[in-house]
C-alpha positions in Angstrom: -0.1 -0.1 -0.2 0.9 3.3 -0.7 2.1 5.5 2.0 0.2 8.9 1.6 -3.0 6.5 0.8 -2.4 4.8 4.2 -1.5 8.3 5.4 -5.0 9.7 4.1 -7.1 6.7 5.2 -5.4 7.2 9.0 -6.3 11.4 9.0 -9.8 10.3 7.6 -10.4 7.7 10.4 -8.7 10.3 13.0 -10.9 13.1 11.4 -14.2 11.2 11.9 -13.5 10.4 15.2 -12.6 13.7 16.4 -16.1 14.6 14.4 -17.6 12.3 16.6 -16.2 13.5 19.9 -17.1 17.1 18.4 -20.8 16.0 18.1 -20.9 14.7 21.3 -19.7 17.2 23.2 -22.0 20.3 21.5 -25.5 17.6 22.2 -23.9 18.7 26.0 -24.0 22.2 25.2 -27.7 21.9 23.2 -26.4 21.7 19.3 -27.6 20.1 16.8 -25.3 17.2 14.9 -26.5 18.7 11.4 -24.7 22.2 13.2 -21.6 20.2 13.8 -21.2 18.7 10.5 -21.9 22.0 8.7 -19.2 23.8 10.9 -16.5 20.9 10.0 -17.2 21.1 6.2 -17.2 24.7 5.8 -14.0 25.1 8.4 -12.4 22.7 6.1 -13.2 24.3 3.1 -12.4 27.8 4.5 -9.4 27.2 6.0 -8.1 25.6 3.0 -8.7 28.3 0.6 -7.7 30.9 3.0 -4.6 29.9 3.8 -3.9 28.6 0.1 -4.6 31.9 -0.9 -2.8 34.0 1.5 0.3 31.6 0.4 -0.3 32.4 -3.4 -0.5 36.4 -2.6 2.8 35.7 -0.4 4.7 33.6 -2.6 3.2 34.7 -5.8 6.4 34.3 -8.2 7.1 30.6 -6.7 3.3 29.6 -7.2 2.2 30.7 -10.4 5.7 30.8 -12.5 7.8 28.0 -13.3 11.3 28.2 -13.1 11.5 29.4 -16.6 9.9 32.2 -15.9 6.3 30.9 -17.8 2.9 31.0 -16.6 1.7 28.4 -15.3 -2.4 29.6 -15.0 -4.9 29.8 -12.5 -4.5 25.8 -11.8 -1.8 26.1 -9.6 -3.6 27.6 -6.5 -5.4 24.2 -6.7 -2.4 22.3 -6.7 -1.0 21.7 -3.4 2.1 20.1 -4.1 3.4 23.4 -5.7 4.1 26.0 -2.5 2.2 24.8 0.2 -0.8 26.4 3.0 -0.2 29.2 5.1 -1.2 28.1 8.9 -2.7 31.9 10.1 -4.8 31.6 7.0 -5.7 28.1 7.8 -6.8 30.0 11.3 -8.8 32.5 10.1 -10.7 30.0 8.1 -11.7 27.6 10.8 -12.8 30.3 12.9 -14.5 32.4 9.9 -16.6 29.2 9.9 -18.1 29.0 13.1 -20.0 32.4 12.7 -20.8 31.4 9.4 -22.6 28.2 10.6 -24.4 29.6 13.7 -25.5 32.0 11.1 -27.0 29.0 9.1 -28.0 26.9 12.0 -29.3 30.2 14.4 -27.2 29.1 17.2 -24.3 31.2 19.4 -21.3 30.8 17.5 -18.8 30.6 20.9 -21.3 27.2 21.5 -19.9 25.9 18.1 -16.0 26.5 19.0 -16.4 25.5 22.3 -17.2 22.2 20.9 -14.9 22.0 18.9 -12.1 23.0 21.2 -11.1 19.6 22.4 -11.5 17.9 19.0 -9.2 20.5 17.8 -6.5 20.0 20.5 -6.5 16.5 19.7 -5.7 16.8 16.0 -2.8 19.3 17.2 
């Protein structure tokens, strides 16, 4: 088995376990499991987009141009093998997802962040 495939499978299992823990802790606060799953999906998407966006804005020449100076196109934004992501941008995306999910589910954003704090510590 390829090492990257094994790593992806283990990360998926671990993320599912942390989501289950967040749902368990969120139920104690009266949150709906659908809202916590929405928060998890939004935080993953926004974290990756904002983190990659900040990295591409700072290191634009290394990301969008090859060593010969030819433009690689916008598809280089979606290729994580070219460069990386900005961790601060990922944290901003995760924090920004809480008020968005709370507004959709008509609940408080602080409760989402509280329910996700211990699983986030486990992911760290």
